[in-house]
C-alpha positions as CSV (number, residue, x, y, z in Angstrom):
1,M,0.0,0.0,0.0
2,S,1.4,3.4,-0.9
3,P,1.7,6.0,1.8
4,T,-1.0,8.1,0.2
5,A,-3.5,5.3,-0.4
6,A,-6.8,5.5,1.4
7,P,-7.3,2.7,4.0
8,T,-9.6,0.0,3.0
9,T,-12.8,-0.5,5.0
10,K,-14.9,-3.6,5.4
11,P,-18.4,-3.0,3.9
12,V,-21.1,-2.6,6.6
13,E,-23.7,-5.3,6.3
14,A,-27.3,-4.2,6.2
15,E,-29.1,-4.9,9.4
16,A,-31.3,-7.9,8.9
17,A,-35.1,-7.2,8.9
18,P,-36.6,-8.4,12.2
19,T,-38.3,-11.8,11.9
20,Q,-40.3,-11.4,15.2
21,I,-42.6,-8.8,16.6
22,S,-44.0,-8.2,20.1
23,G,-47.6,-7.9,21.1
24,G,-47.3,-4.2,21.8
25,H,-45.9,-3.5,18.4
26,L,-48.7,-5.6,16.9
27,V,-51.2,-3.3,18.7
28,A,-49.5,-0.3,17.2
29,K,-49.5,-1.7,13.6
30,A,-53.2,-2.6,13.9
31,L,-54.0,0.9,15.2
32,K,-52.1,2.4,12.3
33,A,-54.1,0.3,9.8
34,E,-57.3,1.7,11.4
35,G,-56.2,5.3,10.8
36,V,-55.4,6.0,14.5
37,E,-53.2,9.0,14.8
38,V,-53.0,9.5,18.5
39,I,-53.6,7.5,21.7
40,F,-54.7,9.1,25.0
41,T,-53.2,7.3,28.0
42,L,-52.0,7.3,31.5
43,C,-49.0,5.1,31.9
44,G,-48.8,1.8,33.7
45,G,-46.4,-1.1,33.7
46,H,-48.8,-3.4,31.9
47,I,-49.0,-1.3,28.8
48,I,-45.5,0.1,28.1
49,D,-44.8,-2.1,25.1
50,I,-47.7,-0.4,23.3
51,Y,-45.9,2.9,23.7
52,D,-42.8,1.5,22.2
53,G,-44.8,0.2,19.2
54,C,-46.5,3.6,18.8
55,L,-43.1,5.3,18.5
56,D,-42.2,3.0,15.6
57,E,-45.5,3.6,13.9
58,G,-45.6,7.4,14.3
59,I,-48.6,7.4,16.5
60,E,-48.6,10.3,18.9
61,I,-48.9,9.6,22.7
62,I,-50.8,12.1,24.8
63,D,-50.4,11.2,28.5
64,V,-53.0,12.7,30.8
65,R,-53.5,12.9,34.5
66,H,-56.5,10.6,35.0
67,E,-57.8,7.7,33.0
68,Q,-61.3,9.1,32.8
69,V,-59.8,12.0,30.8
70,A,-58.1,9.5,28.5
71,A,-61.4,7.8,27.7
72,H,-63.3,11.1,27.3
73,A,-60.6,12.4,25.0
74,A,-60.8,9.3,22.8
75,D,-64.5,9.8,22.7
76,G,-64.1,13.5,21.8
77,Y,-61.6,12.7,19.1
78,S,-64.1,10.3,17.5
79,R,-66.9,12.8,17.6
80,Q,-64.7,15.5,16.0
81,T,-63.1,13.4,13.3
82,G,-65.3,10.5,12.5
83,K,-62.2,8.4,12.9
84,P,-61.8,5.9,15.8
85,G,-60.5,7.3,19.0
86,C,-58.3,5.1,21.2
87,A,-57.5,5.2,24.9
88,V,-54.8,3.0,26.5
89,V,-54.9,2.4,30.2
90,T,-53.3,0.0,32.7
91,A,-55.0,-2.8,34.6
92,G,-57.2,-2.6,37.7
93,P,-57.7,1.0,38.8
94,G,-56.5,2.2,35.5
95,T,-59.4,0.5,33.7
96,T,-62.0,1.2,36.4
97,D,-61.0,4.9,36.4
98,A,-61.8,5.0,32.7
99,I,-65.2,3.3,32.9
100,T,-67.1,6.5,33.2
101,G,-65.7,7.7,29.9
102,I,-66.6,4.4,28.2
103,A,-70.1,4.5,29.6
104,N,-70.5,8.1,28.3
105,A,-69.4,7.0,24.8
106,F,-71.8,4.1,25.0
107,R,-74.8,6.2,25.7
108,A,-73.7,8.8,23.1
109,E,-73.1,6.2,20.4
110,S,-69.5,7.3,19.9
111,P,-67.0,4.8,18.3
112,M,-63.8,4.3,20.3
113,L,-61.5,1.6,21.5
114,M,-60.2,1.3,25.0
115,I,-57.3,-1.1,25.5
116,G,-56.7,-2.1,29.1
117,G,-53.8,-4.0,30.7
118,Q,-54.1,-7.2,32.6
119,G,-51.9,-9.4,34.6
120,S,-50.0,-12.2,32.9
121,L,-51.9,-15.3,31.7
122,T,-49.4,-17.4,33.6
123,Q,-50.6,-15.7,36.8
124,H,-54.3,-15.9,36.1
125,K,-56.4,-16.0,39.2
126,M,-53.3,-15.9,41.4
127,G,-53.8,-12.4,42.7
128,S,-51.4,-10.6,40.4
129,L,-51.0,-6.8,40.7
130,Q,-54.2,-4.9,39.6
131,D,-55.9,-8.1,38.4
132,L,-59.7,-7.6,37.9
133,P,-62.3,-9.2,35.7
134,H,-62.3,-6.3,33.3
135,V,-64.2,-7.9,30.5
136,D,-67.1,-8.9,32.8
137,I,-67.2,-5.3,34.1
138,L,-67.1,-3.6,30.7
139,S,-69.3,-6.0,28.7
140,P,-72.6,-4.3,29.6
141,I,-71.4,-0.8,28.4
142,T,-69.5,-1.8,25.3
143,K,-70.5,-3.2,21.9
144,F,-67.6,-5.7,22.2
145,A,-65.3,-6.7,25.1
146,A,-62.8,-9.5,25.0
147,T,-59.4,-10.8,26.3
148,V,-56.6,-11.2,23.7
149,P,-55.6,-14.9,24.3
150,S,-52.3,-15.0,22.4
151,T,-49.7,-12.6,20.9
152,A,-50.3,-13.9,17.3
153,R,-54.0,-12.8,17.7
154,V,-53.3,-9.2,18.9
155,A,-53.6,-7.3,15.6
156,D,-56.5,-9.4,14.4
157,M,-58.5,-8.7,17.6
158,V,-57.8,-5.0,17.5
159,S,-59.3,-4.9,14.0
160,M,-62.2,-7.1,15.2
161,A,-62.9,-4.6,18.1
162,F,-63.0,-1.7,15.7
163,R,-65.4,-3.5,13.3
164,E,-67.8,-3.9,16.2
165,C,-67.5,-0.1,16.9
166,F,-69.1,0.7,13.6
167,N,-71.7,-2.2,13.5
168,G,-75.0,-0.4,13.3
169,A,-75.2,2.6,15.6
170,P,-71.5,3.2,16.6
171,G,-70.2,2.7,20.1
172,P,-67.1,1.7,22.2
173,S,-65.2,-1.6,22.3
174,F,-62.8,-2.9,25.0
175,L,-59.8,-5.2,24.8
176,E,-57.8,-6.4,27.7
177,I,-54.3,-7.7,26.8
178,P,-52.4,-9.7,29.4
179,R,-48.9,-8.5,30.1
180,D,-47.2,-11.6,28.9
181,V,-49.2,-11.5,25.7
182,L,-48.1,-7.9,25.1
183,D,-44.4,-8.5,25.9
184,A,-44.0,-11.8,24.1
185,K,-42.7,-12.0,20.5
186,V,-43.9,-14.2,17.7
187,D,-42.7,-14.9,14.2
188,L,-44.0,-12.3,11.8
189,D,-45.4,-15.0,9.5
190,K,-47.5,-16.3,12.4
191,A,-49.1,-13.0,13.3
192,R,-52.1,-11.9,11.2
193,I,-51.8,-8.2,10.6
194,P,-54.9,-7.0,8.6
195,A,-53.9,-4.7,5.7
196,A,-55.5,-1.3,5.8
197,G,-58.5,-1.1,3.5
198,R,-58.7,-4.8,3.0
199,Y,-61.1,-6.0,5.6
200,R,-64.0,-3.5,5.7
201,A,-67.4,-3.3,4.1
202,S,-69.4,-0.1,3.8
203,T,-71.9,0.5,6.6
204,K,-73.8,3.1,4.6
205,L,-76.9,1.0,4.0
206,S,-80.3,2.3,3.2
207,A,-83.8,1.4,4.5
208,D,-86.4,-0.9,3.0
209,P,-87.4,0.7,-0.4
210,D,-91.1,0.3,0.3
211,D,-90.7,2.3,3.6
212,V,-88.6,4.9,1.8
213,Q,-91.5,5.4,-0.7
214,R,-94.1,5.5,2.1
215,L,-92.2,8.3,3.9
216,A,-91.7,10.2,0.6
217,D,-95.5,10.0,0.0
218,L,-96.3,11.2,3.6
219,L,-94.0,14.2,3.2
220,V,-95.3,15.2,-0.3
221,Q,-98.8,15.2,1.0
222,A,-98.0,16.9,4.4
223,E,-98.9,20.6,4.9
224,R,-97.3,21.1,8.3
225,P,-94.4,18.7,8.6
226,C,-91.4,19.2,10.9
227,I,-88.1,17.3,11.3
228,L,-85.7,16.9,14.3
229,F,-82.1,16.1,13.4
230,G,-80.3,14.4,16.3
231,T,-76.8,13.3,17.1
232,Q,-76.6,10.5,14.4
233,T,-76.9,13.2,11.8
234,W,-73.4,14.3,12.7
235,T,-71.9,11.0,13.6
236,S,-72.9,9.6,10.2
237,R,-71.6,12.8,8.6
238,A,-75.0,13.4,7.0
239,S,-75.2,17.2,7.7
240,E,-75.1,18.2,4.0
241,K,-77.8,15.6,3.1
242,A,-79.9,16.9,6.0
243,R,-79.7,20.5,4.7
244,E,-80.6,19.4,1.2
245,F,-83.5,17.4,2.5
246,A,-85.1,20.2,4.5
247,R,-84.4,22.9,2.0
248,T,-85.8,21.0,-1.0
249,L,-89.0,19.9,0.7
250,N,-89.3,23.2,2.6
251,I,-89.6,21.6,6.1
252,P,-88.8,23.4,9.3
253,A,-85.8,21.7,11.0
254,Y,-85.0,21.4,14.7
255,M,-81.7,20.0,16.1
256,N,-80.6,18.4,19.4
257,G,-77.4,16.9,20.7
258,S,-74.6,16.9,18.2
259,G,-77.1,17.6,15.5
260,R,-76.8,21.3,16.5
261,G,-74.9,23.2,13.8
262,T,-76.5,21.2,10.9
263,F,-78.1,24.5,9.9
264,P,-76.3,27.8,10.5
265,P,-78.0,30.6,12.5
266,G,-80.2,32.6,10.2
267,D,-80.9,29.8,7.8
268,P,-84.6,30.0,6.8
269,H,-85.0,26.3,7.7
270,H,-83.3,26.6,11.1
271,F,-85.7,26.7,13.9
272,H,-84.7,26.8,17.6
273,R,-87.3,27.8,20.1
274,T,-90.6,26.5,18.8
275,R,-90.2,22.7,18.8
276,R,-93.1,22.2,21.2
277,I,-95.4,24.3,19.0
278,A,-94.3,22.4,15.9
279,F,-94.8,19.0,17.6
280,D,-98.3,20.0,18.7
281,K,-99.4,21.3,15.3
282,A,-97.5,19.1,12.8
283,D,-99.3,16.6,10.6
284,V,-96.1,14.6,10.0
285,I,-93.1,14.5,12.4
286,V,-89.8,13.0,11.3
287,I,-87.3,12.1,14.1
288,V,-83.8,11.5,12.8
289,G,-81.0,9.9,14.7
290,T,-82.2,10.5,18.3
291,P,-84.0,8.2,20.7
292,F,-87.2,8.8,22.6
293,D,-85.3,9.2,25.9
294,F,-85.7,11.6,28.8
295,R,-84.8,14.5,26.5
296,M,-87.9,13.7,24.5
297,G,-90.1,12.9,27.5
298,Y,-89.8,9.3,26.4
299,G,-91.9,10.2,23.3
300,R,-94.7,11.9,25.3
301,R,-93.7,15.3,24.0
302,L,-95.2,14.3,20.7
303,R,-99.0,14.0,20.4
304,A,-100.3,10.5,20.9
305,D,-102.2,10.7,17.6
306,A,-99.3,12.3,15.7
307,T,-98.0,10.7,12.5
308,V,-94.4,10.0,13.4
309,A,-91.7,8.6,11.2
310,Q,-88.4,7.6,12.9
311,I,-85.1,7.1,11.1
312,D,-82.2,5.6,13.1
313,M,-79.0,3.6,12.6
314,D,-80.1,1.1,15.3
315,Y,-83.2,-1.1,14.9
316,R,-83.5,-1.4,18.6
317,T,-84.1,2.4,19.0
318,V,-87.0,2.6,16.5
319,G,-90.3,2.6,18.2
320,K,-88.8,2.3,21.7
321,N,-90.9,4.0,24.4
322,R,-93.7,5.1,22.0
323,D,-95.5,3.8,19.0
324,I,-94.6,5.2,15.6
325,S,-96.3,5.3,12.2
326,L,-93.2,4.3,10.2
327,G,-89.7,3.2,11.1
328,L,-86.6,3.2,8.8
329,V,-83.2,1.8,9.8
330,G,-80.1,2.6,7.9
331,D,-77.3,5.2,7.4
332,I,-78.8,8.6,8.0
333,G,-77.4,10.3,4.9
334,R,-78.3,7.4,2.6
335,V,-81.9,7.2,3.9
336,L,-82.5,10.9,3.6
337,S,-81.1,10.9,0.1
338,D,-83.2,8.0,-1.0
339,V,-86.4,9.5,0.5
340,L,-85.6,12.8,-1.3
341,V,-85.2,11.0,-4.6
342,A,-88.5,9.2,-4.1
343,T,-90.3,12.6,-3.7
344,T,-89.2,13.6,-7.2
345,G,-91.6,11.1,-8.8
346,T,-94.4,13.6,-8.2
347,T,-95.1,16.8,-10.1
348,D,-95.4,18.8,-6.8
349,N,-93.4,17.9,-3.7
350,G,-95.5,20.2,-1.6
351,A,-92.7,22.7,-0.9
352,T,-94.7,25.8,-1.9
353,K,-97.8,25.1,0.1
354,R,-95.7,24.7,3.2
355,Q,-94.3,28.3,3.2
356,A,-97.2,29.6,5.3
357,W,-96.4,26.9,8.0
358,L,-92.8,28.1,8.1
359,D,-93.9,31.7,8.3
360,E,-96.1,30.8,11.3
361,L,-93.3,29.2,13.1
362,R,-90.9,32.0,12.3
363,A,-93.3,34.5,13.9
364,A,-93.5,32.3,17.0
365,E,-89.7,32.1,17.1
366,K,-89.5,35.9,17.3
367,V,-92.0,35.9,20.2
368,A,-90.1,33.2,22.1
369,Y,-86.8,35.0,21.6
370,E,-88.2,38.3,22.9
371,K,-89.3,36.5,26.1
372,L,-85.6,35.6,26.7
373,I,-84.2,39.1,26.0
374,P,-84.5,40.3,29.6
375,A,-82.4,37.4,30.8
376,F,-80.0,37.6,27.9
377,T,-79.3,41.3,28.6
378,S,-79.7,41.3,32.4
379,E,-77.4,43.7,34.2
380,N,-77.9,41.9,37.5
381,V,-74.9,41.2,39.9
382,P,-74.2,38.3,40.5
383,I,-74.5,37.8,36.8
384,N,-77.5,36.0,35.3
385,P,-76.2,32.7,33.7
386,Y,-78.4,33.5,30.7
387,R,-76.4,36.6,30.1
388,V,-73.2,34.6,30.0
389,A,-74.6,32.2,27.5
390,Y,-75.9,35.1,25.4
391,E,-72.4,36.7,25.4
392,L,-70.8,33.4,24.5
393,N,-73.1,33.1,21.5
394,E,-72.3,36.6,20.3
395,F,-68.6,35.7,20.8
396,L,-68.7,32.6,18.5
397,T,-67.0,32.7,15.1
398,D,-67.4,30.3,12.2
399,D,-64.3,28.5,13.5
400,T,-65.4,28.1,17.1
401,I,-66.1,24.6,18.5
402,Y,-68.4,25.0,21.5
403,I,-68.4,22.6,24.4
404,G,-70.7,22.6,27.3
405,D,-69.7,20.8,30.6
406,G,-72.1,21.0,33.5
407,G,-75.8,20.8,34.4
408,D,-77.6,24.1,33.8
409,V,-74.5,25.2,31.8
410,V,-75.5,22.8,29.0
411,T,-79.3,23.4,29.4
412,I,-79.0,27.2,29.3
413,S,-76.4,27.0,26.5
414,A,-78.9,25.0,24.4
415,Q,-81.3,27.9,24.6
416,A,-78.8,30.6,23.7
417,V,-75.9,29.2,21.8
418,Q,-76.2,28.4,18.1
419,P,-73.0,26.9,16.6
420,H,-72.2,28.0,13.1
421,Q,-71.0,24.7,11.7
422,P,-71.8,20.9,12.0
423,G,-69.6,19.3,14.7
424,H,-69.2,22.6,16.4
425,W,-71.4,21.7,19.4
426,M,-70.3,19.1,22.0
427,D,-71.9,18.1,25.2
428,P,-71.7,14.9,27.3
429,G,-74.8,13.3,25.7
430,P,-77.6,11.4,27.4
431,L,-75.5,10.0,30.2
432,G,-75.0,13.6,31.5
433,T,-71.5,13.0,32.6
434,L,-69.7,16.0,34.2
435,G,-66.0,16.4,33.5
436,V,-66.0,16.0,29.8
437,G,-65.0,19.6,29.1
438,V,-61.2,19.6,29.3
439,P,-60.7,16.2,27.6
440,F,-63.2,17.0,24.8
441,A,-61.5,20.4,24.3
442,M,-58.1,18.8,24.3
443,A,-59.2,16.2,21.6
444,A,-61.0,18.9,19.5
445,K,-57.9,21.1,19.5
446,Y,-55.7,18.2,18.6
447,A,-58.0,17.2,15.7
448,H,-58.5,20.8,14.5
449,P,-55.5,22.9,15.6
450,E,-56.6,25.8,13.3
451,K,-59.9,26.2,15.1
452,E,-60.8,27.9,18.3
453,V,-62.0,25.6,21.0
454,L,-64.2,27.2,23.7
455,C,-65.6,25.3,26.7
456,Y,-68.2,26.6,29.1
457,F,-67.9,24.8,32.4
458,G,-69.9,24.8,35.6
459,D,-67.5,25.1,38.5
460,G,-68.4,21.7,39.8
461,A,-67.8,20.1,36.4
462,F,-64.5,21.8,35.9
463,T,-63.1,20.6,39.2
464,L,-63.6,16.9,38.2
465,T,-61.0,16.9,35.4
466,G,-59.6,20.5,35.5
467,W,-56.1,19.4,36.3
468,D,-55.7,18.2,32.7
469,L,-55.6,21.8,31.7
470,E,-51.9,21.2,32.4
471,T,-51.9,18.5,29.7
472,C,-53.3,21.0,27.2
473,Q,-50.4,23.3,28.2
474,R,-47.8,20.6,28.0
475,F,-48.9,19.4,24.5
476,K,-49.5,23.0,23.2
477,L,-53.2,22.5,22.7
478,P,-54.5,25.9,24.0
479,I,-58.2,26.1,24.8
480,L,-60.4,28.9,26.0
481,G,-62.3,28.0,29.1
482,V,-65.1,29.9,30.7
483,I,-66.4,29.0,34.1
484,G,-69.9,29.9,35.3
485,N,-69.0,29.9,39.0
486,N,-71.8,29.8,41.6
487,S,-69.9,27.7,44.2
488,A,-72.5,25.0,44.0
489,M,-73.7,21.8,42.2
490,N,-76.6,24.0,41.4
491,Q,-78.8,21.8,39.2
492,I,-79.0,19.3,42.1
493,R,-79.4,22.0,44.6
494,C,-82.5,23.2,42.8
495,G,-84.1,19.8,43.1
496,Q,-83.3,19.5,46.8
497,I,-84.8,22.9,47.5
498,N,-88.0,22.0,45.6
499,K,-88.3,18.7,47.4
500,Y,-87.2,19.4,51.0
501,G,-87.4,23.2,51.4
502,A,-84.8,26.0,51.5
503,E,-83.6,25.0,55.1
504,R,-82.6,21.6,53.8
505,G,-81.7,22.5,50.3
506,N,-78.0,23.3,50.7
507,V,-76.9,19.9,51.9
508,G,-74.1,18.2,50.0
509,N,-74.2,20.6,47.1
510,L,-72.4,23.8,48.1
511,L,-68.8,24.3,47.1
512,G,-66.0,26.6,48.2
513,D,-65.3,29.9,46.4
514,V,-62.4,29.2,44.1
515,D,-60.4,31.7,42.2
516,F,-60.0,29.6,39.1
517,E,-58.3,32.4,37.2
518,K,-55.3,31.9,39.6
519,F,-55.4,28.2,38.9
520,A,-54.9,28.9,35.2
521,E,-52.0,31.2,36.0
522,M,-50.4,28.6,38.2
523,L,-50.4,26.2,35.2
524,G,-48.8,28.8,33.0
525,G,-52.0,30.0,31.3
526,Y,-54.0,33.2,31.3
527,G,-56.6,33.8,33.9
528,E,-59.2,36.6,34.5
529,V,-62.1,37.1,36.8
530,V,-65.4,38.7,35.9
531,R,-68.0,40.0,38.4
532,E,-70.1,42.4,36.3
533,P,-71.9,41.8,33.0
534,K,-70.2,44.6,31.1
535,E,-66.9,42.9,31.8
536,I,-67.7,39.6,30.1
537,R,-67.0,40.5,26.4
538,P,-63.7,42.4,27.1
539,A,-62.5,39.5,29.2
540,L,-63.4,37.0,26.5
541,D,-61.5,39.1,23.9
542,R,-58.4,39.1,26.0
543,A,-58.7,35.4,26.6
544,R,-59.0,34.8,22.9
545,E,-55.8,36.8,22.3
546,A,-54.0,34.7,24.9
547,V,-55.1,31.5,23.2
548,R,-54.0,32.8,19.8
549,G,-50.6,33.4,21.5
550,G,-50.4,29.8,22.4
551,T,-51.6,29.5,26.0
552,S,-54.8,28.2,27.5
553,A,-57.1,30.7,29.2
554,L,-59.7,30.6,31.9
555,V,-62.3,33.3,32.5
556,N,-63.9,32.9,35.9
557,I,-67.4,34.4,35.8
558,W,-69.3,34.7,39.1
559,V,-72.9,33.9,38.4
560,D,-76.2,33.9,40.3
561,R,-76.9,30.6,41.9
562,E,-80.6,31.5,42.3
563,E,-81.2,31.4,38.6
564,W,-82.0,28.0,36.9
565,A,-83.2,26.7,33.6
566,P,-86.9,26.0,33.4
567,G,-86.3,22.3,33.0
568,T,-84.3,22.3,36.2
569,R,-87.0,24.2,38.1
570,N,-89.5,21.6,36.9
571,Q,-87.2,18.7,37.2
572,T,-88.2,17.5,33.8
573,M,-85.0,15.5,33.4
574,Y,-86.5,13.0,35.8
575,K,-89.9,12.9,34.2
């Protein structure tokens, strides 16, 4: 070798592709195939191999401060995106802490998967750390619950669980995976890993064609029809079809649950405050994607002799709690489209003759709104909670996602707040769970970083999961929080006063006076207190600027605890 010659080097052999894979990495591959972008979790020794797999698959890990928050966030992510949300929690108390979030998703028909840890199969029934019969506990409140029996089956069972999430009306699934199943490795050729897009059928099925035609005929002939669009209108992503349906047939449309926002404020077919009048006078009532539960008086808020057609994704919901004239089961958008097409077979779909009916309801809407103006514009101190809701509605933009978390907070918001877009209203749903606000907001901001996320909390609701405002800060997911602070669990307090009298009405429901603005500041966010009505909007504007600057904000508004929604005063939620 000459003195100037470059030294020879031995070629580096390419690293051999792995021939084995662990259970946790199989979980991550299956989640990736399902389109999962993020998991919400609280760490535990049983589940750490899933984290390692997620790192390899590029799935983000958001670790929260309580497992209930993880489950609510997965639920919220599903609601916002239409994609499956996923929560990963450890065994025992990790899983039981998350049960409330699963139950809430179950009642709200929200598709999500919760994966829970479990002790090793080799230690089954031996009293291992955090061992509980998770599947037995979760089965009544999920669409699917199972134990993964072997490492080779992990990915297959994850895909199985997701299929069940979208079977009929959506809902949650649960898988427990024993620690030794997660940690063990198997040969890649022995592990079935379903390929993305290769194992799904469309769930967008329509109803019986004869029933479709019957509903079309009813609507063409109707002079005073009305329609209620519920949560399934949004979960099935049928908002555009719903608007086309109501506008083409010239039918007044009402909305509840996540159906709010289907029509923007000011739309000539958007009706808000006259549902009772419409139900009393209508000759045909169409109920879309919402059950006859307590929010509908179990069906009693519709005349007994009314002609009622019900459209739902779940056969079991149709005709439950009251008789109906016609039931249709299928994908909401597909059914609405097919019914609309069926109306085109006539020379006149009846749209013109119904204008007088819409004009009548619009006049009644004006009267109903005028009755609320004194509360909406009240200058009282402590602040009337209706004034807060009114100011929040005026504050909304086309890009604001609005979340209600509380008792009367949600009820009063429903009377005042009109979101501008589909999917821009979130509330717990029919389970009425408090504490969804921060996790819903966190998930919404993750799903839509370009949008403003505003959550109106009751002070009782905020304190259940408020610590995860720190998680929002840590992951740079700034939210705008508004707290209606009356130092009480006030919806319950109203019922106690009504039932037992004022001298016994304050038992178990009064809270301490908390300066929540300081709590926000402690976590590195922006905080402001409001005690007078005129201060509300300027404080909201300053909070908005703080959020736009990248930090979460809390506006602590002191409200009058002697003001309640009419439904609370009458305890209609229990009737």
